[in-house]
C-alpha positions as CSV (number, residue, x, y, z in Angstrom):
1,M,0.0,0.0,0.0
2,K,1.3,3.5,-0.9
3,K,0.3,7.0,0.1
4,F,0.4,9.5,-2.8
5,L,2.3,12.7,-2.1
6,Y,3.2,14.6,-5.4
7,Q,2.9,14.3,-9.1
8,Q,4.4,15.9,-12.3
9,T,4.6,14.7,-15.9
10,D,7.1,14.8,-18.8
11,F,10.2,15.6,-16.8
12,P,13.6,15.1,-18.5
13,V,15.0,11.8,-17.2
14,L,18.5,13.1,-17.0
15,Q,18.7,16.7,-15.7
16,N,22.5,16.8,-15.8
17,R,22.9,15.7,-19.4
18,V,23.4,18.5,-21.8
19,Y,22.9,18.5,-25.6
20,D,24.5,19.8,-28.7
21,T,21.4,21.4,-30.2
22,A,18.3,23.0,-28.8
23,E,16.0,20.6,-30.7
24,E,17.8,17.6,-29.3
25,A,17.5,19.0,-25.8
26,R,13.8,19.7,-26.2
27,N,13.2,16.2,-27.5
28,C,15.2,14.4,-24.8
29,A,13.8,11.3,-23.1
30,K,11.1,12.2,-20.5
31,G,9.4,10.4,-17.6
32,D,6.7,11.0,-15.0
33,I,6.9,11.8,-11.3
34,E,4.7,10.1,-8.7
35,I,6.1,10.5,-5.3
36,V,4.6,8.1,-2.8
37,E,5.3,6.8,0.7
38,D,5.4,3.1,1.1
39,Q,3.2,2.0,4.0
40,Q,5.3,-1.2,4.6
41,T,8.9,0.3,4.6
42,G,8.1,4.0,5.2
43,L,10.4,4.9,2.3
44,I,9.5,7.7,-0.1
45,Y,10.2,7.3,-3.8
46,N,9.0,7.9,-7.4
47,A,6.6,5.0,-8.2
48,A,6.5,6.0,-11.9
49,F,10.3,5.6,-12.2
50,R,11.4,3.4,-15.2
51,P,15.1,2.5,-14.9
52,E,15.3,1.5,-18.6
53,L,15.0,5.2,-19.4
54,I,18.2,6.1,-17.6
55,A,21.6,5.7,-19.2
56,Y,24.5,7.6,-17.6
57,D,27.2,8.3,-20.1
58,S,30.3,10.6,-20.6
59,I,28.0,13.6,-21.5
60,Y,26.3,13.4,-18.1
61,N,27.9,15.9,-15.8
62,N,27.0,16.9,-12.3
63,E,30.4,18.2,-11.1
64,Q,30.1,20.8,-8.5
65,G,33.7,21.0,-7.4
66,L,34.3,24.1,-9.5
67,S,32.6,26.2,-6.9
68,H,34.7,27.4,-3.9
69,Q,31.6,27.1,-1.7
70,F,31.1,23.5,-2.7
71,R,34.8,22.6,-2.2
72,E,34.5,23.9,1.3
73,H,31.6,21.5,1.8
74,L,33.7,18.6,0.5
75,E,36.5,19.6,2.9
76,Q,34.0,19.3,5.7
77,V,33.0,15.9,4.5
78,A,36.6,14.8,4.3
79,E,37.3,15.8,7.9
80,L,34.1,14.0,9.0
81,L,35.3,10.9,7.2
82,E,38.8,11.1,8.7
83,D,37.3,11.3,12.2
84,A,34.8,8.5,11.8
85,L,36.4,6.1,9.3
86,G,40.1,7.0,9.4
87,R,42.3,7.2,6.3
88,E,43.2,3.6,5.8
89,N,41.5,1.1,3.5
90,L,38.5,3.1,2.2
91,I,36.3,2.6,-0.8
92,E,34.2,5.2,-2.6
93,V,31.3,3.6,-4.4
94,G,30.0,5.6,-7.4
95,C,32.9,8.0,-7.4
96,G,31.9,9.6,-10.7
97,K,34.6,11.7,-12.3
98,G,36.8,11.2,-9.2
99,F,37.0,14.8,-7.9
100,F,36.3,13.9,-4.3
101,L,38.4,10.7,-4.3
102,E,41.4,12.7,-5.6
103,M,40.8,15.2,-2.8
104,L,41.0,12.4,-0.3
105,L,44.2,11.1,-1.9
106,K,45.8,14.5,-1.5
107,R,44.9,14.4,2.2
108,G,46.8,11.2,2.6
109,A,43.9,8.7,2.5
110,D,44.2,5.1,1.2
111,V,41.1,5.0,-0.9
112,T,39.9,3.1,-4.0
113,G,37.1,4.3,-6.2
114,F,34.5,2.3,-8.1
115,D,32.5,3.7,-11.0
116,P,31.9,2.0,-14.4
117,T,31.3,5.3,-16.1
118,Y,34.7,6.8,-15.0
119,E,36.8,8.0,-18.0
120,G,39.9,9.3,-16.4
121,S,43.3,7.6,-15.9
122,N,43.6,7.5,-12.1
123,P,44.8,3.9,-11.3
124,R,43.0,4.1,-7.9
125,I,39.6,4.1,-9.7
126,V,38.2,0.8,-10.9
127,K,35.9,1.1,-13.9
128,K,33.4,-1.5,-12.6
129,Y,30.8,-2.0,-9.9
130,F,31.9,-2.8,-6.4
131,E,31.0,-6.5,-5.9
132,P,32.2,-9.5,-3.9
133,G,35.7,-10.6,-4.8
134,V,36.9,-7.5,-6.6
135,I,38.9,-6.2,-3.6
136,N,39.5,-7.0,0.0
137,A,36.9,-5.8,2.5
138,A,37.4,-2.1,3.4
139,N,37.3,-0.5,6.8
140,G,34.8,2.0,5.5
141,L,32.6,2.6,2.4
142,I,31.8,6.1,1.1
143,L,28.5,6.6,-0.7
144,R,28.0,10.2,-1.7
145,H,24.8,11.1,-3.7
146,V,24.4,7.6,-5.1
147,L,21.6,6.1,-3.0
148,E,18.9,8.5,-4.2
149,H,19.4,7.4,-7.8
150,L,18.8,3.7,-7.3
151,P,15.4,1.9,-7.7
152,N,16.0,-0.5,-4.7
153,P,18.2,1.4,-2.2
154,V,17.9,-1.2,0.6
155,D,18.7,-4.1,-1.7
156,F,21.7,-2.1,-2.9
157,L,23.0,-1.6,0.6
158,F,22.6,-5.3,1.3
159,R,24.7,-6.0,-1.8
160,L,27.4,-3.5,-0.5
161,K,27.3,-5.3,2.8
162,K,27.9,-8.6,1.1
163,A,30.6,-7.2,-1.1
164,N,32.4,-5.9,2.0
165,G,32.3,-9.2,3.9
166,G,29.2,-8.3,6.0
167,K,30.9,-5.7,8.0
168,G,32.5,-2.2,8.0
169,L,31.3,1.3,8.5
170,I,29.5,3.2,5.7
171,Y,29.2,6.9,5.1
172,I,26.0,7.9,3.2
173,E,25.2,11.4,2.0
174,V,21.9,12.2,0.2
175,P,19.6,15.2,-0.3
176,C,17.3,15.9,2.7
177,F,13.6,15.4,2.1
178,E,12.7,17.4,5.2
179,W,14.5,20.4,3.7
180,I,12.6,20.0,0.4
181,C,9.3,20.0,2.3
182,Q,10.2,22.9,4.6
183,K,11.4,25.1,1.7
184,R,8.6,24.0,-0.7
185,A,11.6,23.1,-3.0
186,W,9.6,21.8,-5.9
187,F,12.7,22.4,-8.1
188,D,14.5,19.7,-6.1
189,I,12.2,16.9,-7.2
190,F,13.2,15.4,-10.5
191,Y,13.4,12.1,-12.4
192,E,17.0,11.2,-11.6
193,H,16.2,11.0,-7.9
194,V,14.2,7.9,-7.4
195,N,14.3,8.2,-3.6
196,Y,13.8,10.9,-1.0
197,F,15.3,10.3,2.4
198,R,14.9,11.5,5.9
199,L,17.3,10.9,8.8
200,S,14.6,8.7,10.5
201,D,14.7,6.4,7.4
202,F,18.2,5.4,8.2
203,D,17.4,5.0,11.9
204,R,15.0,2.2,10.7
205,M,17.6,0.7,8.3
206,F,20.5,0.4,10.8
207,G,20.7,-1.0,14.3
208,R,23.8,1.1,15.0
209,I,24.4,4.6,13.7
210,I,27.7,6.2,14.8
211,K,26.9,9.7,13.7
212,S,24.3,11.6,11.6
213,G,23.2,15.1,10.8
214,R,22.6,17.8,8.2
215,F,24.9,20.2,6.4
216,F,25.3,22.3,3.2
217,G,22.6,24.7,4.4
218,N,20.6,21.6,5.7
219,Q,20.1,20.6,2.0
220,Y,22.0,17.3,2.6
221,L,21.9,14.7,5.3
222,Y,24.6,12.3,6.3
223,V,24.7,9.0,8.2
224,I,27.7,7.0,9.4
225,A,26.4,3.5,10.2
226,D,27.6,0.0,10.9
227,L,26.9,-2.2,7.9
228,E,26.7,-5.3,10.0
229,T,23.5,-3.9,11.6
230,L,21.7,-3.2,8.3
231,C,18.1,-4.4,8.3
232,E,14.8,-4.1,6.3
233,P,13.0,-0.9,7.4
234,S,9.4,-1.0,8.6
235,F,6.8,1.7,8.5
236,E,6.1,3.5,11.7
237,E,2.9,5.5,12.0
238,N,4.5,8.2,14.2
239,D,7.2,8.7,11.5
240,A,4.8,9.1,8.6
241,S,5.7,11.9,6.1
242,S,4.1,15.3,6.6
243,F,4.2,16.4,3.0
244,P,2.9,20.0,2.8
245,S,-0.5,20.4,1.0
246,D,0.8,23.8,-0.3
247,F,4.0,22.4,-1.7
248,L,3.6,24.4,-5.0
249,A,2.5,27.7,-3.3
250,D,5.8,29.4,-3.4
251,F,6.1,28.8,-7.2
252,F,3.4,31.4,-7.7
253,T,4.8,34.1,-5.5
254,E,5.1,37.5,-7.1
255,E,8.9,37.7,-6.6
256,Q,9.6,34.3,-8.3
257,N,7.2,35.0,-11.2
258,R,8.3,38.5,-12.2
259,T,7.7,39.1,-15.9
260,E,10.3,41.7,-16.9
261,H,13.0,40.5,-19.2
262,P,15.7,39.3,-19.4
263,V,15.1,36.6,-16.8
264,C,18.4,34.9,-15.9
265,V,19.0,31.6,-14.1
266,W,22.4,31.0,-12.5
267,G,22.9,27.2,-12.3
268,G,22.4,24.8,-15.2
269,A,22.2,21.7,-13.1
270,S,19.0,19.9,-11.8
271,K,17.4,22.8,-10.0
272,G,17.9,25.1,-13.0
273,V,16.5,22.6,-15.4
274,I,13.3,22.1,-13.4
275,F,12.9,25.8,-12.5
276,S,13.2,26.8,-16.1
277,L,10.9,24.0,-17.3
278,L,8.1,24.8,-14.9
279,R,8.3,28.5,-15.5
280,E,8.0,27.9,-19.2
281,R,4.9,25.8,-18.6
282,I,3.1,28.6,-16.9
283,G,4.1,31.1,-19.7
284,L,7.1,32.8,-17.9
285,P,10.1,31.5,-19.8
286,V,13.7,32.0,-18.8
287,D,15.9,33.9,-21.2
288,I,19.5,33.2,-20.0
289,V,21.2,30.3,-18.2
290,I,24.6,30.7,-16.6
291,D,26.9,28.0,-15.3
292,V,30.6,28.0,-14.3
293,N,31.1,24.4,-15.5
294,P,32.8,24.4,-18.9
295,A,31.4,21.0,-19.7
296,K,27.9,22.6,-19.7
297,Q,28.7,25.8,-21.4
298,N,27.6,26.2,-25.1
299,K,25.3,23.2,-24.6
300,Y,21.5,23.1,-24.2
301,L,19.4,22.2,-21.2
302,P,17.0,19.2,-21.4
303,G,13.4,20.1,-21.7
304,T,13.6,23.8,-22.5
305,G,16.5,23.7,-24.9
306,L,18.0,26.8,-23.3
307,L,21.6,27.6,-24.1
308,V,24.1,27.4,-21.1
309,Q,26.5,30.3,-21.1
310,S,29.7,31.1,-19.2
311,P,29.5,34.0,-16.7
312,E,31.9,36.0,-18.9
313,T,29.7,35.6,-22.0
314,A,26.3,36.1,-20.4
315,L,27.0,39.0,-18.1
316,V,28.5,41.3,-20.8
317,G,25.2,42.4,-22.3
318,L,23.1,42.0,-19.2
319,P,21.5,45.3,-18.1
320,A,22.3,46.4,-14.5
321,D,18.7,45.9,-13.4
322,A,18.4,42.4,-14.7
323,L,17.0,39.7,-12.5
324,I,19.2,36.7,-11.7
325,Y,17.5,33.7,-10.0
326,V,20.2,31.8,-8.1
327,M,19.4,28.2,-8.0
328,N,21.1,27.4,-4.8
329,S,21.5,30.1,-2.1
330,N,24.6,28.4,-0.8
331,Y,26.3,30.0,-3.8
332,L,24.6,33.4,-3.5
333,E,27.4,35.4,-2.1
334,E,30.0,33.7,-4.3
335,I,27.8,34.6,-7.4
336,K,27.4,38.2,-6.2
337,V,31.1,38.6,-6.0
338,M,31.7,37.0,-9.4
339,S,29.2,39.4,-11.0
340,N,30.3,42.5,-9.1
341,H,27.0,42.9,-7.3
342,R,25.6,44.5,-10.4
343,F,22.2,42.8,-10.6
344,T,19.1,41.9,-8.6
345,Y,19.5,38.4,-7.1
346,I,16.9,36.1,-5.8
347,G,17.8,32.8,-4.1
348,I,14.9,30.5,-5.0
349,D,15.3,28.5,-1.8
350,Q,15.3,31.3,0.6
């Protein structure tokens, strides 16, 4: 039995994949959103998710390490890992393009990464899935922003437990569903994220949690748990989701729906994709998208087909009274400095 929470249709299935042409971007693969709460496990997920629509490739790019603000977050994570897991015999599962793993290596950690989509040359990254027999059991596993993408997250954790000999500590970092609800962050629900976690979900998954909390402006939550104590979660009535009935109310506020042009979005990742798409659907299209990631620049966003520009290119012709929607307020001050405080800035999650 499932409790319905939220619905959208025809969302791009990969928000962080960019395209060579606007037409290709507009015609990208799309899927539906039906967020439900499972009344047996208590877990929250997209019941309309179809894994066969998802194919991560070299064009997929969600690298945030180019931001000074985000690098500070990663340093905080690294310190947390050193305190809880140590530096010896670590494994990062789903290490992506290897940015965080290489940061750990520079800090003196003995860490191996696993990711079948990795295309670099670092010998410490194995281009396959972490499974039994590929390497000796690690003292600690690192799972950053992976679990929300997987159709069966608890099954995946059990596979990791088996692959690591049934023991070891695990660090899990995922977006925080409580923050999404509190902020009415409709721009943070999208197809790539199958699952939406709360800290209490992990309390029901693990018999022993060493440490847990929230950071990055409370947008992320983390858990350090003992893999040996992993168990199947069960729904608890007193832990039922309190999804807000006015979840979309902030989308229609006067400030977020101003009609003067040009309308500029700073952030061409998931939030920017969904923000631009839903504005377009209510007749208030975005004109300009800015992103500091060179891999996204001069490419087109899925769904809207908007061109992503570098700050240097986009800001040149932007009038001083232009409105810039900042997709993540964690970067607001950094963006103001980069653009010389010349514009009107609105953090959409404030």
